[in-house]
N, C-alpha and C positions, 0 to 999 in steps of 0.2 A: 129825305124822306123821316116820315120817324122810323122804320126800317133801318139808314144807318143812323137815326142817332139810339137810337138803341143796341145797335150792334156798337162803336164810340164808345161806351159808357163797358157792356161788359164782354169784350175779347176778352178782358186777361178768365172770367169764369169757366170761356169754351178747356175743352181736354184740342190739345196737337194732336192737327189727323194724323203725325208718326205716329202717334199710341193706337191707331187701328189697326184693325187685322180683317181679312179677306175680304175686299172689300171687290166694286164693279165703278171700273174707270171705265171713261173712254173718248180719243179722241176723233175729232170728229173734223175734217176738211173738203173743203167744193171750193174749186177757181173755174169762174165762167172768166173774169175779163185778165185777156192774156198781153199784155202790154206790143208786144214780137210775132206771135204767132196768132193762129183758127181762133176767135170765140169761142166759146160754148154756151151752150143754151140753157139744161138749163141742173150740175154739175151745183150752182153755191142750192138752187131746189127744191137740189136734192137731200142738202150737207143738214140744211133745216131742216129740215122731216123727221130724217134720218138721228140726229139730234132729240126729236120731241119723240120722240120715237126709245129710246133710251133713258131721256133723261123718264122717260115713266114707267122706266121697267125697272129702274131701282138704278142706276149707273150714275156717278160724277162722271159730266161729259164736261168737254174742254169742246170750243163748237170756234175753225177762224174762216174766215167765208176771204179769198181773193188773196190768198197772202207771198210775199216775194219772199226768196230764198231764204233774207236772214228770220222773216217772222215769222217760216217752213218750221226754218229749227231751233230760234228759241219753244213753238212749245211743242217739238220733240220732247229739247231737252225739260222747259218744265213739269209736262206730261210724263215723260220717266221718273223725275223724281218727287213727280202723288203716288208709285208701283213701289209699294211691301212687299210679303212677300206672301206666297198665298191669295196674293191678287189675280184677277177675272180680268184681262188686258186688254180693248178692244180697242183697235184702229182703223174706221173710214173713212179714204180717200176720196170723192168724184173733183178729175179731170183732164188734163192730157200726162198719158206714161209712156213711153220705150226702152223699147229691147237693142240691147247695146252688147254684145260682142261676153250674150250669154246674161246680165244681167238688167234687175229693170231697174229704172230710173223716173219720178214724178216730176211734174216741171211746174215749180213757182211761175209765179205768172211775173216773173221779169224774166224771164229764163229770154235770154237776147239769140236773134236771129240768130243758123248757125247751117251750112254748107255739108254736101261728103269730106267725110276727109280730119272734120273739128272734132271729135269721139272727145276727143281726149276734153278738150271745152266744158262741149256740156254737159259730159258726167261730175266733171269740177263746178257746173252753175245749179248742178238736180240735187232729186235726194232719193237715193238709195235703198230700193228698199229691202232692202236685207239689212243694214244698220240701222229701221226703224225696225225689227222683231230681233235684232242683236242686241237689242239697246231695253227693250222689256224681259230679256229670256237672264239681263245682268241681272238684274232685280229682281229674280226669283219669283216673275209671274207666275204662278199657278196653267194657265188658262194663255197664250196670245194669238190673239182675233181679228185677223188681215182681210179686211173688205174691199178692194178696187172695182171702183166701178169705172177705170183708167184704159180699157184694153180697144183703141181710138184710131184711126187712121195717124199715122207717121203727119206728126203737123211740120215734120218741115221736109219741104219739097225738094222732091227725087232733083239730081241732072246732068238726062240723057240716063244714062244704065246704073248708073251710083245710085246708093242712096244711104244716113244717117241715119242706123241702124233698121231693122228689121219696118218691113213698110206696115205694117198693120200689129195690131196684140201684142202682150207679154210674154214672154221664156217661163216656162214651165222653174219650176221651185219648187226645193226640195230644204221643209223649214228641219230643223231639229225639233225634238220627247219636248210633247207641251207645245208646240204650236202645231195653226188648222189657219191654211188662207183661201178668198175664196174669188175666185175673181171674178170681171158678168159677161167675161167670155172665151171664149173656148181656143185654146195655137193659135195663131195666125187669124181669129177670127176678128170683128171690127163687132162695139158692143153699142147698140143704134140709140142716140139723145132722146127724136123719135120716132113714133111710123110711122109720120108723113110731112110737108109741111104744114093744114090742119089738125092735128093730136090732138084735140084739148087738154088729157096734161101736162102736169105742172112738171111729172116728171119722167126723167130715163125708163127706160124699157125694162130693165134690166130690178132698179131701184123702185121702180112701179110692184114689183112681184115680190119683189123683198120687203115691204113694208110691213105690210101685212101679214104675213109670216111669224113676222120677229113677235105677234104680240099672244099667237096660238100655246096656249098650255101645253106646258109636256111636252113640248116637241125636242129631242133630243135635236145638235150641228148637225146631225149628219143627217137627220130625215129632218129641216128646215130645211138641209145642204138639196137634196133632193126635187125636194119641192118648190124649188126658188131652179133651180134649170128645166123643171122639168114648165113651169112655167113661165118661163122666158123662152124658153124654145118656142112654146107652144102660139105667144105674142109673135115670136121674128117673121112664123113660116105668114101671117095675116097675111105681111108686103112680100113678099116671096124669099128674105134675108135667112142666113145658120147665123144661130147666134145660140151658143150651147157651153151658160159659165163653167168652169175648170176648177176643181179645188184641190189640194193639198191637208193631206190628214194627219197628223205625228201624233192629238192628241194620245192621252193616258187615260185621260180618263170620263166623268161627267160632261157636258155645259146646259146648261138651257138658257133661252133670253127670260124664259116668263114658266117658270120652273111648277107645276102644279100644285103644289103645299101651303105656297104660299105667294103675296106681290113681293119681290125682293127688296127689302128698302138699305138704307148702309145701314147699322150699327149703329150708334154713339152715345157713349154713355150719360146713364141721367141726367135732365137740365134740374142747375140747377138759377137757374131767369125768373121764374117765374115775376118776383117782386125785385122792381132795378134797386139797385142802393144807392145813387146818388139821380140829380133832376137832370133829362135831356143834354147833351152839348146842341148850341146851335147850330145845325146842317149850315155852309159854307156856302153850299154851294145853292144854296135861299134864292139867296137875290139876281146871283147868273140866273136862272129859273128862270125871273120875273123879267130880267133884263131880257131873256132869249123873244122870251112871249117879246116885245115890243119891236126886237133885230131883225125877226125869222123873216123876214120879208120883205124887206134894208135892200138895196144894190149898192151903196154907199161901201166901197172897201176899204177906208177908215176905221171907220164906222166897222168895222168881222174886226178889222186890223185889231185898234181899238178892246175893244172886248178878250177875242183869245188873251192877248197882253194880262191885263186887268183880274182872270177866272181861268190859271194856266190848270189849277188846282183842281178845277173839276175837267175832267176830261170828255166827258161824253156833253158836256156845250161848244165843247170848245171842238172836239167833231165835226159836231152836224152847222160851227161857223166856219169850220175847215173844208165843211162841205159842200156849203154856201159861196164863200170864194172861188171854189176851184169851174164850180159853176156860170160863175157871172166873165171868168177868164174863157172861156167857150163863145166859142162864135155863136156854136147855136141858143147860146142867148141870153144874145139881144137877136136873134130875128126869128126867133121859132115861141108860136103862145106860147106857156102850161097847157095841157092839158087841160080837161077840166073832169074832174072829178070825179070816179062812178058811182052810186045809186048806193049808201050804204045800209047793208042788214040787220038790223035791231039781233040781241040777246039778246037770254032771261036770265036776268041776274041771277047772280048766285048768292051758296049754301052758305052766306060768309059766318054764320053761329056758329060750321059745323070744323071750319080751321081751327087747328089750334093759334092758345097767346107762343107759346117759343119761338124762335127768331129762326128753326129752323124753318116749322113748319108757315111763317111767315114770311120769308124766299120762299120758300115751296106753290106760292098760292098768288104770289107780285109775280113771278115767269112765267105758269099754270094763269095767269088772268089775260094778260097778250095776248096769248094764243086765242082763248078760248073769243075775247077778245073781238080776232078775225075768222071765228065762226069753226076754229077747231074741233072734230070729234073724236073726244080721250077713249082709250079701250078700255082703259084701268079702272078698273073700281074703285079705287078712293076719290080719280078725277072723277067722278059718274056722280060722285053724291056729294062734291058740292060745283061741281060747273052740268047743266045743263044741258044736253046733248040733240034735245027732243028739237032744236031748231037749226045745226050744227049744220055744214053743207062741204068742209073738205077739208083729206086728210091732209098736205096739201100748202098747210097756209101758206101767199105770201106780203112776208112782212117790209115794214119799209124801211131805211141804213138806220134811222135812229129807234127805231126795234128790235131787232137786228145788235142794236148794243149795246138797246138793254137786257134783254133779255142775256149776253152778254155780263155785259154785271153783275147780272146776280147770281149768275153760276161761277166765278169766280167770287164771287159773297159767302157762298153756302161752298166750296172751294175750303173755302182756309179759315170755314169754322166745323168742320168735319161737319159738313151736313149728310 
């Protein structure tokens, strides 16, 4: 692609990310598909919606969907490495979490089955919440904000009167100075994924209350929290459920997701990239792209394996081929006909003449174009100037696996080049 060619030529002209200070970073993780415990229905959609909101609000966003333990730990390591003293860091998680002996743990997608008495085993295979917080603190973050939609029923079934961890919810936490923690429910409460089996909202009760508040200008984290708590409580009461988000506050200064004064954009050095200094290098994945257009509907395992071997450097197409292989291996792939695709809805064309010519603007545009094409209702002035929202229809777009991978690829490039 043109964007990749420009990046290959001009990477040496960009300032390193470590030279920037006072940036806003976010790590967003959502897990629906668990290998050995009950799956969830809306955690992935929650993560996608929150990622898009954070990105619009000026955060450098890292998103991971359904990571196993190794990928989860790797995401934390890579994320914390981006943090410099004075930065603002937000970690959002939607998925299963448990409390064991007063400590809270987040469960990766490959968490093994366990029973009462396996506490040490489970905690060793999980992600300790306080470890995430400590990692951010060690990097000198001015603000460390954790938002955890993980207060669900314990996914490990009890045996008789014994259970592994508490039955539901997470334990209270005592954060260090400069940290703020928001749970989707209070101690001993379970957070609702949905209000009923016919609830059409793509997001959990907590996240659907959170996202609109993120965009409100001039709302401090304390004001936002109180409004989200009230909204969640009222929604839960409509189905006679008790859910009142808990929070633990040790912030020493002011934090807003959307300051009133100006749209928050990560500062970057003056661009020196207006004119390329060399002819564009050919994109090594152009051939993979054209070959995949032919192979994407094939049922030949041999052809797919050959494609993967030939284009190992083109990760997005390798991932698509691997996904196709997995589908062919599943029994349902043979017996179940493919669902009829829903009718597509058209969106107005973007105002491309308003997009800057620098690489960061082009990456921003390419990433947000994916959401625009899926009917996303942008909230920030910058996005609305370029993407006509008069016919938008959702705040939680349902991206395909390929679209999610593309979003993550662009976000990685933005982080790499200090956008």
